[in-house]
MARGU-749398 format. One record per residue: residue in three letters; x, y, z negated of N, C-alpha, C, O, CB in turn. Coordinates in steps of 0.1 Angstrom, whole numbers, plus 5000, padded with zeros to 4 digits. Glycine has a CB too. Layout:
<sites>
ALAXYZXYZXYZXYZXYZ/...
</sites>
This chain:
<sites>
MET951175591283951475721281950075731293950275691304953175791284/MET948975781290947675811300948175931307948576031303946075851292/GLN948175891319948276001333946876101335945776041335948475891350/ARG946976231336945976311343945376261356946176221366946476441346/VAL944276261356943776211369943676341380944076321392942376141367/LEU943176461376943376601384944876651379945376641368941976721379/GLN945276701388946476781386946376921386945276961390947476741395/THR947377011383947277131378946777201391946677141402948677181371/SER946577331391946077401402947177431413946977481424945477521397/ASP948477401408949877431418949877301427950577301437951477441408/ASP949277191424949177071435947577041430947077021419950476921433/THR946777051443945576991444945176871453944076831454944777091447/SER946276831458946376721469945576611464944876561472947876651473/SER945476581453944576471449943176501442942476411437945276381439/GLU942676631442941276671438940076601447940376581459941176841438/PRO939176571443938176541452937576691461937676811458936876471441/GLU937276641470936776761480935676831474934576771471936276691494/GLY935776981472934777081466934977081450934377171444933177021468/ALA935777021443935877011428937177101424938177121431936076851423/ARG936977161412938277241410938077211393937077171387938277431416/ILE939377241387939177251373938777351369939177461374940077221366/GLY937777361356936977441350936077481357935777591353937477521346/GLU935277421368934277461375932977381366931877431364934577431391/GLY933277271363932177201353931577121362931277011359930977291345/VAL931177161374930377051381930777051396931477141401928777081380/PHE930276931403930976921417930076981425928876981420931376781423/SER930277041437929477091448929377001459929177031470929977211452/ALA929376841455928976751465927676751465927076801455929476621463/ARG926776691475925676691480924976631469925776561463925576641493/ASP923776621465922976611453922676461453922576401442921676701453/ASP922476391467922076261466923476161464923476041462921076221480/ASP924876251465925676141460925776151445926076051438927176161466/LEU925476261438925476241424924576191416924876141406925576351419/LEU923276181420922276101416922475921415922675841425921076141425/ASP922375881403922375731403921375661409920575731415922475671391/ALA921275541408920575461416918775471412917775461420921175301413/TYR918775511397917675511390916875641393915675641395917975481377/SER917575751393917075851397916675881410915575931415917775931393/ARG917675841417917275831434915875781434915075851441918275711445/ALA915475681428914075601428912975671423911975681429914075471421/VAL913075731412912075791405911575921415910475951417912675841391/VAL913175991421912976091429912176081442911476171446914176131431/GLY912375971447911875921460910375891457909575941465912575791464/ALA910175821447908575751447907575881444906375881447908375611433/ALA908376001434907376091429907376201446906376261450908076191412/GLU908476191453908276281463907176231475906376301481909776291469/ARG907276101476906476001485905076021479904176031488906975841484/VAL904676031468903376001462902576161457901376191459903675891448/SER903476221452902776351446902076441456901576541452903876441438/PRO901976421469900976501478899976441478898976501483901276531492/SER899776311474898576251475897676211459896576151459898976131484/VAL898276261449897676301438896676421437896876511445898576321429/VAL895976431432894776541429894376571414894676491405893276501435/ASN893876681412893276721397891876731400891376801409893776861390/ILE891376641390889676681391889376741380889676711368888676551393/GLU888576821385887676881369886076871373885576891384888077091365/VAL885576841363884076801364883276881355883776931345883776651362/LYS882076881357880976941348879976851341879176791348880077031357/LEU879976831331879176701324877976801316878176901309880276591312/ARG876576721318875576791314875276711301875476591300874576801324/ARG874776771292874276751277873376791273873276911276874876791269/GLU872376741267871276801261871876881245872676831237869976671259/SER871176981243871377061230870277041223869277031230871677201231/ARG870277021210869277021201868877141192868177131182869476921194/ALA869577251198869377381190867877401186866977341191869677501198/ARG867977481176866577501171865777571179864677521182866477571160/THR866177701185865377781196865177711206864277771213865977891200/ASN865577611211865277551226865777411223866977401226866077631241/PRO865377311219865577201215866077081225866876991223864377161208/ARG865377121239865477031250866177141260865877131272864076961255/ARG866977231256868277301267869177231269869577161260869177421263/ARG869577211283870877141287871777241289871677341296870777061298/GLN873177181280873977271282875277191292875277071293874377331268/GLU876277281299877277211306878877211299879477321296877277281321/ARG879277111298880677111291881777071303881377011313880776991276/GLY882877101302883977061313884676921310884276871299885277181313/GLY885376861318886576801316887576771329887376831339886276681310/SER888576671326889376721336890076541336890076461326890476881333/GLY890676531350891276391350892376401366892876491372889876261350/SER892476281367893676281377893076171391892076091389895276201369/GLY893476171399892976081411894076091421895076161420891476141419/PHE893975981434894676011444893975961455893175861456895975961442/VAL894176051463893876011479894475851485895675821486894776151490/PHE893475751488893775641493893175591507893175471510893475571485/THR892575711515892375711528892575841536892375951530891075651529/PRO892775841548892775971555891676051556891776161559893075971565/ASP890475991554889276051555888676081540887476101539888275951564/GLY889476091531889276171519888476091506887776151498888376311524/PHE888675961506888375881499889375901488890575911491888375771504/ILE889075911474889875951463889575841450888475831447889376111458/LEU890275771445890275691436890575741421891475821418891075611439/THR889875681412890075781399889275691388888575601392889475961400/ASN889375741376888675651366886975671364886575781366889275681353/SER886275581360885175601357884575711346883675801348884875491355/HIS885175691336885375801326885675941328885476021319886275781319/VAL886275971342886676101342885276141350884876251345888276121349/VAL884376091361883576151366882076081362881076111368884076161380/HIS881976011353880675921349879576021344879876071333880975801337/ASN878776051347877676141344877876301350876976381348877476131326/ALA878976331356879176431362877976501371877276441378880076391367/VAL877876651371876976731377877576801388877076851397876376821368/GLY878876791385879776881396881176811396881576771385879977081391/VAL881976791405883176781407883976841417883676831429883476671406/GLU885176901410885976991421887176911421887576841411886177171418/VAL887776921436888876841436890276921439890276961451888476721446/THR891276951432892477031438893476961444893876871437893177111428/LEU893976971454895076911462896176941457896177041450895076931476/ALA897576871460898876921454899177051464899977131459900176781454/ASP898677081476898977191479898377301477898677401484899077181487/GLY897377291467896677421463894977441466894177501460897377541470/ARG894877361480893477381483892377271473892577151469893277361501/SER891377361472890277281463888877271474888477341483889877401446/TYR888377151468886877131473886077051466886576971459886677081487/GLY885077071468883776991460883776861465884076831477882277051463/ALA883376781455883576641458882176561457881376611449884676581447/GLN881676461462880676361462880976221455881776141460880476351476/ILE880276191443880676081438880275961447879075941451880076071425/VAL881175891451880575771459879975661453878975611457881475711467/GLY880775621441880475511434880875491421881875561421880775411441/ASP880775431410880975441398880575321390879475281388880475561393/ASP881775251386881975131378882375161366883575181364882775041383/PRO881375161355882075171343882575041339883575041333881275231333/HIS882074941340882774801338883974791340884674731331882274711347/THR884674841350886074831354886574971351887774991353886274781371/ASP885875071346886575211344887075251357888175311357887675211334/LEU886575231369886875301381885875341388884775281388887475221388/ALA885975471398884975521406885775591417886975631415884075611400/VAL884975601430885475691440884675771444883475751446885875631451/ILE885275901446884776031453885276051466886075981471885076151446/ARG884776151470885376161486885276331485884576391477884076061501/ILE885976381494886276511498886076521514886276431522887776551494/ASN885776641516886076671532886876761538886576881541885076711538/ALA888276691542889276771539889876721553889376621559890276751523/GLY891076801558892076741569893176751562893276811552892276801585/ASP894176681570895676691568895776601553896476651544896276871567/LEU895276511551895076451538896476331542896676271553893276391534/VAL897076321529898176231529897776101518897676121506899676331526/PRO897576001524897075891515898175821509899275851512896375781522/VAL897875741499899075681492898975531500898075491507898775681473/ARG900075461497900375311502900175241491900675251479901975291506/LEU899275161494898575031481899674931481900274891491896774921486/GLY899874881469900774761468900274641463899074621462901974781461/ASP901074561459900374411455900474401440901574361436901074271461/SER899674431433900174411415900374301412900674281401899274441404/GLN900174191421900474041416901874031419902573941413899673911424/SER902474091427904174111431905174161419906274111417904374231443/ILE904574251411905174301400905674211388905074111385904474391396/ARG906774251380907474171369907474251359907474371361908974131371/THR907474211346907874251333909274311336910174251342907874131321/GLY909474411331910574491331910974591343911974661342911574401330/GLN910074591354910274651365909874821363908974841356909374581376/VAL910574921370910375011368909375091373909375081386911275041369/VAL908675151370907475241374907275371371907875421361906475191371/ILE906375421378906575591375904975641375904175601384907775691391/ALA904575711365903075751365902875901369903775981366902275721350/ILE901975941375901876081382900576101380899676021383902376091397/GLY900476251375898976261369899076421366899976491370898476161354/ASN897876461358897876621355897476611340896376651337896576711364/PRO898376551330898076611319897976691312899076741309898276591317/TYR896976741305896576891301896676981310896977091307897376951289/GLY896476961325896277061332897677071342897677131352895977181323/PHE898877011336900177031342900276941356900676821356901376991332/GLN899977011367899776931379900976861381902076901378899477011390/CYS900776741386901876671394902976631380904176631382902776781409/THR902776601369903476551362904076421361903276341357902976561355/VAL905376381364905976251365906676191352907476251347906976251374/THR906376101349906775991340907575901344907475881356905875921335/ALA908375831338908675691344908975601331909275641320910075691356/GLY908875471335909175371322909375231330909975211341907675371310/VAL908975161325908775011328907274951327906275011321909674921319/VAL907374841333906274751330906374661315907174571313906274641343/SER905774691308905974621294905374501296906174411293905474691281/ALA904174461300903374341298902374321307901874431311902674331286/LEU902074221313901374201324900074101320900174021312902374151334/GLY898974111325897874031322896974041312896173961309898173911321/ARG897374201303896374221293894974221294894574181305896674321288/SER893974261285892674281288892474421279893174451270891574141284/LEU891474481284891374631278889574621277888874571286892074771291/ARG889074671266887474661267887174821272887674921267886674621251/ALA886174821282885774921286884274991281883274931277885874881298/ASN884375121284883375221274881875121275880975131267883075421281/SER881975011286880474951287880574821277879474761276880074911305/GLY881474781272881674651263882374541271882774431267880274611257/ARG882274591284882874461291884274471291884774571294882374431306/LEU885074331289886474331291887074351306886574291316887074211284/ILE887974421307888874461318889874371319890674371310889474591317/ASP889974281329891174171334892174231337891974341340891074071346/ASP893874161337894574191348895074331343895374401353893674171361/ILE895174391332895574491328897274531330898074451326895174491316/ILE897574641334899174641332899474741321899074851321900074681346/GLN900474671312900674771302902174831306903074771313900574701286/THR902274951301903575041304903875121294903075151285903575131317/ASP905275161295905675261283905775391290905775491282907175231276/ALA905675411303905475541310904675651302903575621299904675511323/ALA904975731300904175821291902975881297903075981304904975931286/LEU901575821293900375901297899775981286899775951274899375801303/ASN899276091289898476181281897076201289896876161301899376331279/PRO895876281279895176321284895076401298895676511298894776351276/GLY894276371309894576421322895276321329895076331341895176541322/ASN895876251325896176131333895776051337896175991346896676081330/SER894576001329893475921337893275911351892876021356892375951332/GLY893375801359892675801372894075851381893975871393891175911373/GLY895275881377896175891383897175781390896875681384896575961378/PRO897975761398898475631400899675591394900375681390898575611412/LEU900075431393901075411386901775341400901075281409900775331371/VAL903175361401903575351412905175291411905875341403903375491418/THR905575171420907075131420907775231427907475321435907475001427/SER909175201422910375291430910075291443910375401448911875231431/ARG909475201451909175211464908075311467907775311479908775081469/GLY907475371460906175481459904975381464903975441469906375641470/GLU904975241464903575191463902675161449903175111439903575061471/VAL901575201452900575221439900375081435899875001442898975281443/ILE900775051425900174931418899074911405898574811400901374871414/GLY898975051401897875041392897275201389897975301392898374961378/VAL896175201384895175321382895375361368894575301361893575301384/ASN896175441362896375491348894975501341894075571346897175641347/THR894875421330893775441325893275471310892175521307893375351328/ALA894375431301894175451287895775441281896675381287893075321280/VAL895775531267896675481259896175451245894975461243897575571258/ILE897075401235896875361220897375491212898475531212897775211215/LEU896575541207896975651195896975591184896275491184896075781192/PRO897675631174898875721174900175621182901175681186899275781156/ALA899975511184901275441190902075541198901675651202900875321201/GLN903275511200903875561215904375451225905075361219905175671213/GLY904175451234904875391246903975281250904475191258906275341243/ILE902575281245901875161246900375211256899275241251901575101230/CYS900775201270899875281280899175181290899875081291900775391289/PHE898375181295897575091301897275121318897075241321896175101292/ALA897275031326896575081341895874961347896374841347897875141353/ILE894974991351894174881359895174851372895874911380892474951365/ALA894974701370895774661383895074691398893874661399896074491381/ILE895674731407895674771418894674681431893974711440897274781421/ASN895074551425894174441433892974481429892174541436894374281429/THR892574451417891274491409890574631417889474631421891774531391/ALA891274731417890974841421890674861435889974961438891774921418/LYS891274761446891174751457889374671460888574711469892474681462/PHE889274581452888174511456886974611450886074641458888174341450/VAL886874661437885974751434885674861445884574881450886374811422/ALA886874931448886475071457885675011470884775071475888175181462/GLY886074881475885674861486884074821484883174861492886574761493/ARG883774751471882274741472881574871468880374881467881574621464/LEU882574981464881575101458881375221472880575311474882475201443/ILE882375171480882175251493881175181501880575251509883475271502/LYS880875051502880174971511878675001506877875051513880574801510/ASP878474971491877374971484876975071475875875071472877274891479/GLY877775141470877675241459877775211446877675291437876675301459/ARG877975071443877875011429878474881430878574831441876375011423/ILE878774801418879074661419877774591412877274631401880574611413/ARG877274501419876474411414876774331404877774261405876174351423/ARG876074311393876374221383874974171376873974241374877474291372/SER875174031374873873971366873974001352874974051346873773811368/TYR872773961345872473951333871073871329870073841335872474081330/ILE871373841316870073731310869473801299868373761296870673571304/GLY870073901294869074021285869273941271868173901266867074031291/VAL870373911265870473871250871673961245872574011251870773701249/ALA871373971232872574051224872973901214872173811211871874221214/GLY874073911211874673801203875873801196876373921195874673711210/GLN876573731191877673761185878673611186878273501187877273811169/ASN879773641185880773511183880573421173880573481162881973541182/VAL880573321172880373231155881273091162881273051173878173171146/PRO881873041151882072901148881172811149880172841143882672881138/LEU881272691155880272581157880672491143881772491140880572491173/PRO879772421136880072341125880672201134880172141143878672331115/ARG881872181125882772061133881771941137881671891149884071981123/ARG880971911125879971791131879271781142878971681148878971791124/ILE879171931147877971921157879471921171879271881182876572091157/VAL880471961166881471981179881771791180881671721191883272121173/ARG882071761170882571601170881271531177881471471188882971531152/TYR879971541172879071471176878571461191878271361198878171491168/TYR878671591194878571601210879771631218879571671230877571701214/ASN880971611213882071611221882171721230882371721242882071501229/LEU882071831220882071951228883172001233884171971227881472031223/GLU883172091244884772171246885072261241886272291239884972231257/VAL883972311236884572451226883972451212882972401210884072621232/GLU884872521202884672511190883872641186883772651173885772491184/ASN883272741194882972861192881872851200881772751208883972961195/GLY880772971199879772991207878873131206879473211199878972881206/ILE877873161211877373301209875773281201874773221206877273381227/LEU875973331190874873341185873673431189873773551187875173361175/VAL872573391195871773501199870773551186869873491179870873451212/VAL871173681185870473761176869473831183868573851176871373841168/ASN869373881193867973931201867773931213868773941220867574061200/ILE866873911218866573881232865573991238864474011231865973721234/ASP865774061248865174161255863974121259863774011263865774211265/ASP862974211258861574151265861374161279861774261285860374221260/ASN860574051287860674051299862074031308862374071319860174161302/SER862673961299864273931305864273781305863573701299865674001294/PRO865473761317865473611322865673501309865373381310866673591334/ALA866373561296866473481287865373451280865373341273867373521279/ARG864373521279862973511273862173431283861373361278862273661270/ALA862273431295861673361303862073181305861373081309861773451315/SER863373181300863873041301863572971285864272881281865573041307/GLY862773021278862872961264863572991253863172961241863172871264/LEU864873061257865573101244865373151235864773251236866273151245/GLN865673111222865073181208866473261203867673241205864573041196/GLU865773351194866873391182867173271171866473191165866273521173/GLY868673271172868973161162869873061173870973031169867373071156/ASP869573031183870372941194871472991194871573111194869872921209/ILE872672891196874172921197874372881215874372761219875272801184/ILE874572981222875172951233876472901238877572951236875173041237/ILE876372781245877772691245878172671258879172601261877672551238/GLY877372731267877572691282876672721291875472691290877772561284/PHE877472801305876272861313876872781327878072761328876273071314/ALA876072731337876372741350877272621350878072611359876972881354/GLY877172541341878172431343879672431337880372331337878372421356/GLN879972561332881172621325880872641311879972721307881572751332/PRO881672571302881872621286881972751287882672821295883272551278/VAL881172791275881372941270881472941254880572881247880073031276/ALA882372991250883073001238882973161232883473191221884472951242/GLY882373251240882073371235881773481246881873481258883073401227/ILE881373591237880573701249881673721260881173731272880073881241/ASP882673731259883473781270883373671283883173691295885173811265/GLU883373561277883673451287882073431294881973401305884273291279/LEU881273461287879873461294879773581304879273561315878573481283/HIS880173691301880173821310881373761321881373821332880773971301/LYS881873711320883173671334881973581343881873611355885173541328/LEU881373491340880473401348879273491350878773441360880073261341/LEU878773571347877573661351877973751361878273871358876873731339/THR878073721375878573771387877473801397876373751396879473691391/ASP877873861405876673901419875973771421874773761421877473951436/GLU876973661424876673561429875573481421875073371426877773511431/ARG875173521409874273451403872773501399871873461393874973431393/VAL872873621406871673691407870873601415871173561426871873841412/GLY869273571406868473501414868673381414867673321419868473541424/GLN869673321411869973201413869773091398870273131388871473211420/ARG869072981399868872921386869872821380870372721386867572861386/SER870072861371871872791365871072741349870072791343873672981362/PRO871872621347871572591336872372661323873472701325871772451336/LEU871672671313872072741300872272621291871372541291870872861294/ALA873372611285873672471273873672571261874372681260875472351276/VAL872772521250872572571235872472481227872172361230871372651233/ILE872672531214872672431201871472541195871472661193874472411189/ARG870372431192869372491182869072401172868372291173868172541188/ARG869572471161869672411147870972281148872172301146867972331144/THR870372151151871172061154871171981168871971891169870971991145/GLU870372011177870071951187870772041199870672161200868671941187/ARG871371971209871772041220870672051232869871951234872971971223/LEU870572131238869472181248869772221257870872281256868772261244/THR869272221273869872251285868472331289867472271291870572131295/LEU868772461291867272551295867972621310869172651312866672711279/ASN866972621317866972681331866672841330865572891325865672611341/ILE867672911334867773051335867773111347868573061354868573081329/VAL867273211351867573281366868073441363867173521360865973291375/PRO869273471363869673581360869273681370869173651382870973581356/GLN868973821364868573941371870074031371871074031365867074031362/GLU869474111383870374221386870674321375869674351369869874301396/VAL871874381371871774471360871474601367872074611379873074481351/VAL870874681363870274791370870574911361870175021364868774761373/
</sites>
């Protein structure tokens, strides 16, 4: 026969301290009642929330109204960011501040400041802005290479203007790729099911220890629980370059193309390392590609000694180190394999 754990009010000798039948809750300290998961989320949120900011931007666009076809109008937008240095540098998404004519930052304590855009890189969807303020609380940056699938993570941001909203989930996958608005792929993306909404963009994704391991950037709609963050190791590199130079240098060759399969007989005859290439459909005037002798209809299969099976692979090879450096460009022209010399220029 099952025995009662708590005795009647006539005999309270075995009751836990501070508990009574019928009271419904214990009066013990909250820390003792929270489970490990709750304590981790609460602790991380308390450490990071003071560093999270709300970003309001004014974007300028042209109006085509009949009365004044060239009149410019301003429209607003908002997002999130986080302070990562004591002297006011804030990391956020490029799409939050890109083309902004005015940026205002509101801190967690309610203070508001005008912000300067230090640098903006649409290719990685990252930007750095700066405010002139004191008593700032910078986040602690972690190592995105050390996280594991299934690990608990917390997202903090300002969805729909609700400041310092906290959501929790797990790392769903690592090493994803996400296409930026510029068309380039962003590599090493973290997938999470911590809920993100419009306004979360630019906010931190943190571990249970309160270390930032990602910058929240995108969701897939109408799917639920498929959200993405840019790895903080990528953000560290980009932020450093933006603070130093105001931009990220990349090279380009001036072609528009599409990925196509190569004829099997060409692959076998030349013993190629790739079975696909980039069909050149357009070449910019006064571009490195035009100067190299590249022609429309050529299929690019290699660059700088590396095989190239598609546009994304070529983009990865067009780094700042290639600017001004003569590099071999391997192509298939009809049935002939050619090697052209090309000197990439800097993207402006």
